[in-house]
N, C-alpha and C positions, 0 to 999 in steps of 0.2 A: 407518620413522619414524612416531611417534605423531601423531595429528591434534591440532593446537593448540586447536581449538574446545572450548568448554565443553559437557560432556554434560548435557543436560536430562533425558532419560529413559534409563534403563538396564534392560535385561532380560538376566538371566543364567540360562541353562538353565531357562527357564520352561516348565512343562508344565501343561496344564489338563485335568482329567477331569470328567465329570459323569455322573450316573446317568440312564439311560433307564427309562421306566416298565416296559417289558416285558422288561428284561434284568437278569440277576443279576450282570453284570460292569460295571465303570465304563467309560464311553466316553471314549477318548482323542481330544481335539479338537486340542490344540496340544502339540507335542512338542519339548522342549529348545531353545527359541528363545533365541538370543543376538542382541541388537540394541542399538545406541546411537543415540539421536536427539539431534542437537546443537541448542543454543540458536539460535533464529531459522531453523531448517531447515524445509523443506517436504518431508516424507517421505511417499511413497505406497506402499501395499501392494496388490499384485495377486496373483492365483492362481486356480486352478480353483474352481468353485462348491463350497461346503461344506468348504473347506480350513481354516477356523478363523480367518479374518481378523477377522471381527466379534467372535468370541469373545475374541480377544486385545485388541481395542479396548475391549470391555466390561470386561476385567480392568484395563486402564489407567485406565478411568473409575472403577474401584472397584465396579462392578456385578457382577463375576464373580470369585470367589476363585480364586487359582492353587493348583495341587496341589503343585508342586515348583518350586524355583528362587527367584530374587530379582527383584523388580520394584520399581524405585525412581524417584521423581521428585524432582529436586534433592537427591539423596543420601538421601532418606527413603523407607522402605518404604510402598507403597500398600496400605492395609488396607481402605479404604472410600471412598465418594464424597467429594469435597471441593471447595471453592471455587477451588482452584488448577487445576481442569480444567473444561472446558465441552464438551458433546457437541452436535453438529448431526446430527440423524437424517435418514433419507430422507424421512420425512413431517414437515412443518413443525410439526404438532400445536400450533397457536396456540390461545390461549383465545378462543373465538368471541365472548364477551361483552365482550372488551377491544379497544380500538382498537389501531392500530399503536403509538402512543406508550405505551399501557398495557401491551402485550405486551413491548415492549423494556424498560420500567421494572420489570417484575415481579420479576426476580431481585434487583435492587438493593433493592426494597421488602422482600423476604423477609429480606435480610441486616440491615436496620434500622440501618445504620451511617452513612447519609447523610440530610441534610434533604431534604424533598420537592422543594424548588426545585432543589437540586443534582442530584437523581435525574432530574428532567425535563430539565435542561440537558444532562446526560450522554446521555440517551436521544435527544434531538433532534440532538446532535452525531453520534451513530452512525447515526441515520436518514438524515442528510445523507450520511455516508460511504458507505452502501450504496445511495445513489441514489434514496431515497424521500422526499426533501424535498417537502412539499406533500401527503403522504398520511398525516400524523400522526393525523388524526381518522377515517381509514377503518377499516373492520372487515374481518376475514379473508375473509368471503364476498364482499367487494367487490374482492378482489385476485386477480391471476392466480397460477398455481403458482410462477412465477419470482419474483414479488413477495413471495409468502409465504415463500419460502426466503431472500430478502433480510432479511425481518423476523426469521426464525429465526437467521440469522447475526448480525444486530445484537444480538439478545437474548443470544446466547452471548458476544459481545465485551463486552457491558455490564458483566459481572462481572470483567472484566480478568483472564482466566485465564492461568496460566503456559503452558498448552498447550491447543491447540484440536484436538478430535477430531471428524472428519467421516466419517460412515458412509454412503457413497454418496448424498450430499445431492442430486444432480441426476438420479438414476436414473429418477424418475417424470416428468421433464420431457420435452417434445417435443425433437427433435434440434436444431432451430434455437435454441430457448431455452437448451438445455443448453450449446451452444457459447458463447453470449453470456454465460451465467453463469460459465463457466470463466474467460473473460477478466475478468469483473467480480471474481471471487474473487482472481485474481492482483493486480488493482489494489488491492483491499482489504488483501490480505496484505502487499503492498509498503508500504502506508501504516502498517500496525501492526507488521509483522515479528514476529508471533506464531509460536512453534514450532507446527507443524501436522502431524498425522498423518491421512492421507486414505485411505479404502478405496474401491476401485472395481473393476469388471470391464472398464472401457473402457480399452484399452491406449493409445489416442491421448490420452485425458484424462490418464492417468497421466504420460506423457512430457511433455505440455504444461505440467503443473503442477509437476512434481517437481524437487527438487535431486537426490534419489536415489530409486530404485524398488527395493523389496524384493519379490522374487518368491517366493511360497510354493509348497511342494510340495502334491500332493494329500493329502487327509486320511490320517493326522494332520498338521496343518500344521507344517512346518519351513521355515526359510529356505534356499532353494535357492541364491540368489545375490542380491547387492545391486549394482545398476547405477547408477553416477554419471551423471547427465544433463548432459553438457557442452555446453549450449546457452546462448547469451547471454540475459541479461535486460536490459530487459523483453522479453517474448515476444509476438508477434502471432499471431493465428489462422492466418495464411497460412504461418507457420513449419511447420505440420503437413505441408506439401507439399514441404519441402526434403529433399534427399537424406540428410543426417545424421539428421534426424528419422525418416525411413523405415527407416534402418539400425537405429535403436533399436527401432522397432516390430517389425521382422522378428526381431530377437534375442529380445525378450520373448515374442512369439507362439510362436516355436520352443521356448522354454523351457517355457512353459505347455502346449503341445501334447504335448511329451514326457511330462509328468505325466498328462495326460488319457489318452493312449494306453496308458501303463503301468497306469493304473487299470482301463481297459477290458480289458486283457490279463489282469490278476489276476482280474477278475470272471468272465471266460470260463473261466479255469482252475478257479475255484471251482465253477462250474456243471458243468463237465465231470467233476469229481472226485466228484460226488454219485452 
């Protein structure tokens, strides 16, 4: 039976090659990926290091051309970056000379479609949503890493994208702050219901956030399996200790471990054949 939900993003047999400086052959990073992401869904992609997760995310953002297949957002081919997508990177990369309010307003100012007062009102609304009310006039150097990523998220949401792309946004944070930011992200996502694709190496983080988890194979990246996370929302951090959560964790870890071991085995065979 087909899924009745509207498809927001569609990938059909998407492959991505790129050229390495010292090689005469193209490097295959992503191979024949088929994936549907539904409207309002929180999709998380996990897999071994270097498996092409970020490469695929960059292609969705329009920063990386695909070599083969079809990649569509709202039924239209993705050819280049656009205002219907917003990326949240691992590093907040805020403009140091702009305040929190100025950073959140920046994307809307570039678009030039709103009056200055309306831009400021929208920015203040989002600053409140991400929990930074009262910090509007602070500068990035005056904020913690977690606070900077809140600004980064508010800046992405300000342009009202159709899809939110998050590339390991909490990887640089300490463990305690990371846990707190996961809970805050779910709160913000619940309030906006933006379609989201999130890249992470943290299996617990993936399960806690996701509606579905796509597990990538080792390079070149293919989708090995997609796991629906049947845990009730809203989720609390203590849900990570529940038996059902731990079952998902074991399943995903085992799936990724198979890929890592297979890669190591192929590498040893290659060395032995020389």
